[in-house]
Every structure is written in structure tokens, then in C-alpha cells.
C-alpha positions in Angstrom: 0.0 -0.1 0.1 3.1 2.3 -0.2 1.9 4.2 -3.4 -1.9 4.5 -1.6 0.0 5.7 1.5 1.6 8.6 -0.4 -1.4 9.5 -2.7 -3.7 10.1 0.7 -0.6 12.2 2.6 -1.7 15.8 2.4 0.2 19.1 3.2 -0.9 21.4 6.4 -2.5 24.5 5.2 -4.2 27.5 6.9 -7.8 25.9 6.9 -9.5 24.0 9.4 -8.4 20.8 9.8 -10.2 18.3 12.3 -8.6 15.5 14.2 -9.1 11.9 13.9 -8.2 8.4 15.5 -4.9 6.6 13.6 -7.6 4.1 12.1 -9.0 6.8 9.9 -5.7 6.0 7.7 -6.6 2.8 6.9 -10.3 3.6 6.0 -8.7 6.6 3.4 -6.5 4.1 1.9 -9.4 1.8 1.1 -11.5 4.4 -0.1 -8.9 5.8 -2.3 -8.2 2.4 -3.7 -12.0 1.8 -4.5 -12.1 5.0 -6.2 -8.9 4.7 -8.4 -10.4 1.1 -9.8 -13.8 2.4 -10.3 -13.1 5.9 -11.8 -10.5 4.0 -14.2 -12.5 0.9 -14.9 -15.8 2.5 -15.7 -14.2 5.9 -17.6 -15.1 4.4 -21.6 -18.3 2.8 -20.5 -20.1 5.5 -19.5 -21.1 9.0 -20.5 -21.2 10.3 -17.1 -19.5 9.1 -14.0 -20.5 10.6 -10.7 -19.2 10.6 -7.5 -21.4 11.4 -4.3 -20.3 12.1 -0.7 -23.3 12.5 1.7 -20.8 13.4 4.5 -17.9 15.0 2.9 -16.2 16.5 5.6 -13.8 19.4 4.9 -11.1 17.5 2.6 -8.5 17.1 5.4 -8.1 15.6 8.7 -5.0 15.0 11.2 -4.1 12.0 13.0 -4.5 12.4 16.5 -1.5 13.2 18.7 0.6 13.2 15.4 1.7 15.6 12.6 0.3 13.6 10.0 -2.2 15.2 7.9 -4.3 13.4 5.2 -6.7 13.9 2.5 -10.2 12.8 3.4 -12.8 11.3 1.3 -14.1 14.2 -0.9 -10.6 15.4 -1.9 -9.5 11.8 -2.2 -12.1 11.2 -5.1 -10.8 14.2 -6.8 -6.9 12.9 -6.8 -7.6 9.6 -8.9 -6.0 9.7 -11.9 -9.2 9.5 -13.8 -11.7 12.1 -12.6 -15.0 11.6 -12.1 -17.1 13.6 -14.7 -19.0 15.0 -11.6 -18.6 15.6 -7.8 -21.8 15.9 -5.3 -20.7 17.1 -2.1 -22.9 17.2 1.0 -22.4 18.1 4.7 -24.6 19.6 7.3 -21.7 21.4 8.8 -21.5 24.6 6.8 -17.9 25.3 7.9 -17.1 21.7 6.3 -18.7 22.4 3.1 -17.2 26.3 3.0 -13.6 24.7 3.9 -13.9 22.1 1.3 -15.1 24.3 -1.6 -12.1 26.6 -0.8 -9.7 23.5 -0.7 -11.4 22.5 -4.3 -10.5 25.8 -5.7 -6.8 25.9 -4.6 -6.3 22.3 -5.7 -8.7 21.2 -8.2 -10.2 24.5 -9.8 -11.2 23.0 -13.0 -13.3 20.0 -11.6 -17.0 20.0 -11.8 -18.3 20.0 -8.4 -21.5 20.8 -6.6 -21.9 21.6 -3.3 -25.1 20.6 -1.1 -25.2 22.3 2.5 -27.2 20.4 5.0 -28.4 16.8 6.2 -28.6 14.6 3.5 -31.2 13.0 5.1 -33.2 16.0 4.3 -31.4 17.6 1.3 -31.8 14.2 -0.5 -33.9 15.8 -3.3 -31.6 18.5 -4.2 -29.0 15.8 -4.2 -30.6 13.9 -6.9 -31.6 16.7 -8.6 -27.7 17.5 -9.6 -27.4 13.7 -10.7 -27.5 13.8 -14.4 -30.8 12.1 -16.4 -29.7 8.7 -17.4 -30.5 7.7 -21.0 -29.5 5.6 -23.6 -27.5 8.4 -25.3 -26.5 9.8 -21.8 -25.9 6.9 -19.6 -25.3 7.6 -16.1 -23.3 5.7 -13.2 -22.6 7.0 -9.8 -20.6 5.8 -6.9 -22.0 7.3 -3.4 -19.8 7.2 -0.1 -21.6 7.2 2.8 -19.2 7.7 6.1 -21.3 9.5 8.8 -19.9 9.7 12.3 -22.6 7.5 14.0 -25.5 5.5 12.6 -27.0 8.8 11.3 -28.4 7.8 7.8 -31.7 7.1 6.8 -32.5 4.0 4.5 -35.1 6.1 2.9 -32.6 8.5 1.6 -30.7 5.6 0.3 -33.6 4.4 -1.3 -34.5 7.5 -2.7 -30.8 8.1 -4.5 -30.2 4.3 -5.4 -33.5 2.5 -6.2 -34.3 3.9 -9.5 -30.8 4.6 -10.6 -27.3 2.6 -11.3 -25.6 3.8 -8.2 -22.8 1.8 -6.3 -22.5 2.6 -2.5 -19.7 2.0 -0.1 -21.3 2.3 3.3 -19.6 3.0 6.5 -21.7 2.0 9.3 -20.6 2.3 13.0 -22.3 -0.8 14.2 -19.3 -1.8 16.5 -19.1 1.8 18.2 -22.3 3.5 17.8 -24.5 0.5 17.5 -22.9 -1.5 20.4 -22.4 1.1 22.6 -26.0 2.7 22.4 -28.2 -0.3 22.0 -29.8 -0.2 25.2 -31.5 3.1 24.2 -31.8 2.1 20.8 -34.0 -1.0 21.6 -36.6 1.2 23.5 -39.6 1.6 21.6 -39.4 5.5 21.6 -35.9 5.4 20.0 -36.1 5.5 16.2 -32.3 5.4 15.2 -32.3 1.9 14.3 -35.7 2.1 12.5 -34.6 5.0 10.5 -31.3 3.3 9.5 -33.4 0.0 8.8 -36.3 1.7 7.3 -38.1 -0.8 9.3 -39.9 -0.6 12.8 -40.3 -4.4 13.8 -36.8 -5.4 13.9 -36.8 -5.5 17.6 -38.9 -8.6 17.7 -36.4 -10.4 15.3 -33.6 -9.2 17.4 -34.8 -10.7 20.6 -35.3 -13.9 18.8 -31.6 -13.8 17.1 -30.0 -12.7 20.5 -31.3 -15.8 22.3 -30.1 -17.9 19.5 -26.3 -16.4 20.6 -26.4 -14.2 17.4 -24.4 -10.8 17.9 -25.8 -7.3 17.3 -23.5 -6.8 14.6 -24.4 -9.9 12.5 -28.2 -9.1 12.9 -27.7 -5.1 11.8 -25.5 -6.5 8.9 -27.9 -9.0 7.7 -30.9 -6.6 8.4 -29.5 -3.7 6.3 -28.3 -6.1 3.4 -31.8 -7.4 3.1 -33.2 -4.1 2.9 -30.5 -3.2 -0.1 -31.6 -6.7 -1.9 -35.1 -5.6 -1.7 -34.2 -2.4 -3.8 -32.1 -4.2 -6.5 -28.7 -4.9 -4.9 -27.0 -7.8 -4.9 -26.3 -10.5 -1.9 -23.0 -10.8 -2.2 -22.4 -7.8 0.4 -23.0 -10.3 3.3 -19.6 -11.8 2.7 -17.8 -8.8 1.8 -17.4 -6.6 4.5 -14.0 -5.1 5.6 -13.7 -3.6 9.4 -11.8 -0.7 10.6 -10.2 -1.6 14.1 -9.1 0.7 16.7 -5.4 0.6 17.0 -5.4 1.0 20.9 -7.5 -2.5 21.5 -8.0 -3.9 18.2 -11.5 -3.4 18.8 -14.0 -3.1 15.6 -15.4 0.3 15.3 -16.6 0.7 11.6 -17.8 -1.8 8.8 -17.3 -0.7 5.2 -20.1 -2.5 3.4 -20.2 -2.5 -0.6 -23.4 -2.6 -2.5 -23.7 -2.8 -6.3 -26.5 -4.0 -8.8 -23.8 -5.8 -11.0 -21.2 -8.2 -10.5 -18.6 -5.9 -12.0 -18.8 -3.9 -8.9 -17.9 -6.6 -6.7 -14.8 -7.5 -8.8 -13.5 -4.2 -8.0 -14.4 -4.6 -4.2 -12.6 -7.9 -4.4 -9.5 -6.6 -5.4 -9.5 -3.9 -2.6 -10.3 -6.6 0.2 -7.5 -8.6 -1.4 -5.3 -5.6 -0.9 -6.7 -5.1 2.6 -6.8 -8.4 4.3 -5.6 -7.1 7.8 -8.7 -5.2 8.1 -11.2 -8.0 6.8 -14.4 -8.2 9.2 -15.3 -12.2 10.3 -18.5 -12.4 12.1 
């Protein structure tokens, strides 16, 4: 991963840079690796390749307790050798969006970039309106990264984006950190966090049954989420194709990268990425 490490390394600038845990470096390597394969492999097959980042951040991050600066997801997608034809960046933090726009203007001034300020769950119609219309003479393939800090994404948002379009998703879900830490509150009837994530209200009954069988929470949520993606046209391969991002301090799983595509070609790319990142592969 030496060349990838070089590609994600960034220089300090005078703009806002948030701090992240050291495991973020592994995540960004994987994201950059997949973007490079996807954007190049689909370059001559589609008229429009669109990159969508629903939690785009500000473009750079600093590894906590170090001087290491990294490009984060939005700028990594712009750094690929075969740039996408259009980029759509969304973030609910206005400072993130404004800072990202400045960095894009400084480093990638000629790129086709649109910014959507606000919660992606509330701004999904605006995001959809920025995606070119697919037709026989103007084909459109999109790749969407969903990387929230918690289990904040709503399934209805994903459905509106991907059900009637050709969109591959790389979804980072905090099953290990947010899910396990807050499960006692999430399972309460008056808490709708997982209801919104899964687009379901009857999951609690199934969770009780599976828990009695010894099934762990991560496995249960992953299966439920995957089944929902399958219900809107995505393939079932995802359940055996996760990558975990673990804490360096305790080697505990924090996040799980889940890839979804409607075409087996997408899984060919993802398998190559997984093969180069086996040290982070998630096993149930």
C-alpha cells in the first residue's frame, strides 16, 4: 500500500483541519483504492461517472497526537488519475462545506463540483436533482460514499438515491462503536435511530429471537441492512464482503465498510480492494 499511502498524505494549510483516530488512515486508503479502480475501470463505459459524498467533511484530517495530515474522502475522490465527470458533496456542517470548497478551488479548480449544505437525509431531493438524467444516449453511473460519524443515515435516503438509478454504494456503518455502545437506548420503543437506519419498525422482535440464539448485534444489523438493500435491487454478495476498521489501541472493530452494487462487476473491483486490505477484513 506504499503508493496509496503517498496519495492520501497531505500538507498542512491555514484552513480548518479536524482531528481523527489513527484508524482513519486505513479507511482512507481503502476509499482511495476503490475510487481509483472504479473511476478508471468505468471511464470508457459510461458517458457520465458521478461521485457522491453524503458526509463529505472538509477535505483534510489530522491524525490525533501526530503531525500527520491526510486527504479525506472528498479530496481523495478528486485525486484519482481518472477523475469523475461530476462530484456532488454534501455536509450538514456549513464550515465543512465552505472549507472543502476553498480546498477544491485551490487544488482542483477545473473540476465539476456541486455542493449541498445540510443534512443529506433532508437534502436528498437537492442531491438527486444534481445527478444527470440517464438515457440511452447519456448513460450515468454513480458511486456514493456514506461515511457518517454515527448510525445517522436513513434507509429512505439511500432508497431515494439508488432504487431507480445505477448507483454503487460504499457505506460505513458504526455497528461496532455507535451500535454496541448505544444499543440499550436504541432498542427502546421510543428511539427510532435503528428504525430509520433499516427503514423498519419490526426489527426489535427479530433481534430478541436472534439474541437468544447467540447471534451478535453486528451480525443481526448487517443482515437486516443487507436484506433491505437487496429489496431495492442490490446483490446479496455484500454479506460476505465486509471490511472492518479497528481501533489501534484495543484492536476493537469500530466501523464496517459495506459495499453494494447491482452488477457483479462492482464486486470484482471490491474483491481487489479487499484482497489488498486483508488485515482489516471483518469476520462474523
